[in-house]
N, C-alpha and C positions, 0 to 999 in steps of 0.2 A: 457503419454500425453493420457487426457481423450477425446473421440470421443465426437462430438457434437450431441444435440438433433435431428440435422437433419438426422445421420447415424441412430440412434435406433428408429428415429419414425417410419421409414419404418418396420422395423423388428417385432416392437410391434405390429403395425395395422396388418401384415400379420398374427402373432403368435394369435393374438384375433379373426382374422377372420377364421383360421384355425380349432380352437379349438370350436369355433362357430358352423362352418358347420358340423364339425364331432358329435358334441353334437346333433344338429337338425337331421342329418341324421341317427341317431340310433333311432329317435320314427318315420321315415317317413317309407313308403312303395312305390313302383312304381304305385299303385293303386291312392294314393293321388295327384300325379301329372298327371294319365288319366283324373280324375275328372276335373284338369285345362284346358287341353287340348278339353274336350267336351264343355266346359264352358269357352272360351277364353275373356268374355266381361271385366273382370279385366285387364289382361293382353292389349286390346286395349285400354280402357280407358286410363291408364298408357302411353301408347304411345302418344295418342292424344294431353294430357297434356302437356307431356316432349318437344315433338318434334313440337309442332304447336301451343300451347298457352304460353306456359312458356318464350319462346325466346320474344315472342312481348309483354308480359307482363313486361318482364324486361326492353325492350326498351322503354316503354311507361313511366316506374317509372323514368329509367335514364333521359329521358327528362322534365318530369315533376318536377323533382326536380333539373336538372340542373348539371346533375353530371359530372365530367371532362372526356375527351375523353379516360383516361386510367381507370378510376372506373366504366364508361359505357362499355369497354371491358370487365373488369373483371366481372361485372354483368352478361352481356350475355354469356361469358364462361362459368360461373357456372350454368345458366338459361340451355345450351344446353348440360350438361354432362348427364349421364346416372343415372339411381339410383346407390346409393351408397350402399356397402355391410351392414353396419351399419344399412340398414331399415330391414335386415333379423333377426338381433339380435333386435332392437326393436321391430318388430312385434312378433317375438317368446313371448319376455317380455311380451308386452301387450296382448298376448295368441288371436294373430289375425291368419289370415290365411298363414301360414308358407310357403306351396305349393307353393300358387299363389306371394308371393313376392318373391322366390327365382326363380321361372321363369320369372317373370317380370325382375326382376335385371340381369339375365344372358341373356335375350332377347334385353332389352335396353342398354346392354354394347355390345353385338356384333353389335347392330344398330348403335353405336355412331360412330363407324369407318368410314361410309357412311353418316348418318344426321348429326351428327355434324358437319365437316367441310363444308356441302350443305348448312345447316344453315347459320352459318358464313359467306360464300360465298354470300348467297341470301341477307344478312343484310347489309354486307360490313360495318360492324364499323370501325370507324378511328384506324390507328395504327397496323391495323392486315396486316401481308404480305398475298398479293395474293398466294403466293406459298407454303404457311405452309399446315404441311401434320400429321396427328395424328401418336401417338408412338404406332405403331400398335402390334409390337413384346411384348412390354412391358406390355400391354393391354391383348394381348392374355396370355400370362405368368400367369397374376394375376386369369384369370376366369379358368384355368385349374388347375394351381398349389394351389391356394388357397381358392378355390371355389368348384370346380367339384371333383377333387381328394380326398379331407378331407369328401364330402357330401356323395362320393359312398362308400367310407370306412365306414363312420358310417352307411349307409341303410346296407353295408353288414353284420357288426357288429350286427344289430338289427334284422335283418333277419334271420341271422344264429344261433346267440348267444341270443336267446329272453331273458333268465334269467338274462343277465348282460346289456342288451339295456338300462335299466332305471339308473343304476350306471354308466354307461360309458357316457349316456347324462348330469347325474346329474354333475359330475366332470369336465365334459368338459366344460359345461357353468359355473361352478363356475370358472373355469381356465380362460376362455374369459373374465367373468367381471373383475377377476382381472386385466389381460392386458390392460382392456377398462379404468379401474382405472387409471393405469399408462400413460396411452394414452392420458386421460384430465388434469391428473396434470402437467404431461411432456410439453404440448401442452399452460396450463395456464403461466408457471413459463419458459419456455425458450427464451422469448423476442424475437421471431421471428418478430412480430408486434406491434405497439402500435396502441391499440384501437382507440383511440382518435385525433392520428396524425392527420386526416384530417378533425377534427371537429366532430360535433355529427351527421351530415346530412348523412353521406357515412353509418356508422352503422347503423342508423334509418332505411335506406332505405332497406338495405340488410336484417333487422329483418322484415320489412313491409313486403318484398317479400317473404320470409319465413312463415309468418303467415296466408299473402292471400293464400298461397297452402296450410298449414296444416287444415285450419279450415272450409272454404266453401268447398275446395274440399271434405272432408267427407260428408259434409250435402249434396252437389250436388249429390254425389255418392247414399247416402241413398235414396234420393227423385227419383233416376233413377231406384230405386227396388233393389239395392245390398242388401244384409246382411249386419248386423252390423258388423259383423266380416271383410268382405270383404270392405267396405268402409272405416274401420278403416286403414287396409292393403294399399289400394290405396292411401290414406293420406302419410303415412307414408313414402310410396315408390316414392311419387312425390315430396316430402318435401327434403328427405334427398339423396344429391346428391355426387357423388363420387369424391370428390374434391380433391382424389390422380389423378386422373386422368387429372384434371385441371391444377396440377402442374406439370405433365408430358409434358402437354402441353406448359406448359409456358416456362418450362426447354429445351425443345427441340427447340422453336422458338428464346428464348431469353437466352441464356446460360449465367450463372453468371459471367462467367470471360470474356465476350465480351463488348468491349468498345460500348457505346450506347450514341447518342445526348440526348437532356432534353427531345424531347417526346418520344423516343425510352424508358428512363429511368421512365418516367411517366406510360405509357403502361406496361413496366414489372413488376413495383410496384403495378399496378390496379391490375392487376390478382392475383400476389400473395395475395395481401391484402383480395382481394374478396374470393378465393380460401379458404385461413385459418381463415377468420373470419366466413363465413359462414358454414363452414366446423364444426368449433368448436361452432358456435350458435346454429345450428339446433341440436347438441347433447342435448342442456338444452331445447332447445322448442319442440322437439319431445317426452321431457319426461312427458311432461303435461298430455298427452292424455293418456299415461301408468298409471299415477298415478291417473286421474279419472275413468278411467276403472277398476284399482285394488279396489278403495274406493266403486265404484258400485256394484262390485261381492261381496264385504264384506257385503252389505248393503241385498242383494236380499239373501246371504244364512243367515244372521239373521232374516229377514223374513220370511224365510221358516222354520227356528227351531221354531220361535217364534210362527208360525200358527199351527206346527205339536204339538208344546207342550200344545196350547189351544183348540187342536182338541181332544187331547189325554185326 
């Protein structure tokens, strides 16, 4: 009997994250992270947006477009999630500030154990049980075994066996991209959700929420004095959320086998839909700035070579 995509999705996601952390770790040193601690503005910027601005933005959009109670809660849950580990991969692919991305992801994931329930209790969205709790053990397991351990292993390899660090990094990132491709294809054809089951309004609001975060946040960070690479990094970090944690939260509060009334079913469905749709949509949305930065680098290299030929 074939196992469902729900089973394989977790292990594919874990594999791509482990290979990503191993590959990125092979190119990093402790000095890279020391610089982040000396200038923590980027991490603070991410925290302010993720846990102070985004939930109120989500609530405002939900009320503006008249979303149902279930979809409103789904959008709020996504907005109160920490950075997704995919943000580290997208930062690396876009040649952003990888140590800043990893530090912000780790810090915001640890903080979500306290801040996420505090925010949801403060906003009191309909349908959320007052005694809900975060799946602390699972979150800590993911941080330790899928992020910190492979990152530390990659850094040890890169600093002890420096001759092979680039080989380890290259093949680890290639393996990560392979698993990422499987993850995207599997999610598209798994049939977990029908994108337009609730009409066009719900996916439009989720897309609008991500677009507001991705573009304007990068511009704001740049205007506040962030370097271009750092502005790109915080934009990706704030836009890409750990929707796996949202799904863990959904499973902990509304288990699949438990019978619910119509309101409970709508709430559970709203959280599931928002987490799955936003998680998949953000993969495509955040690919745009990577392509833009790649094209921009190619143009700069081409202009430099043309200038050099002209000077000679």
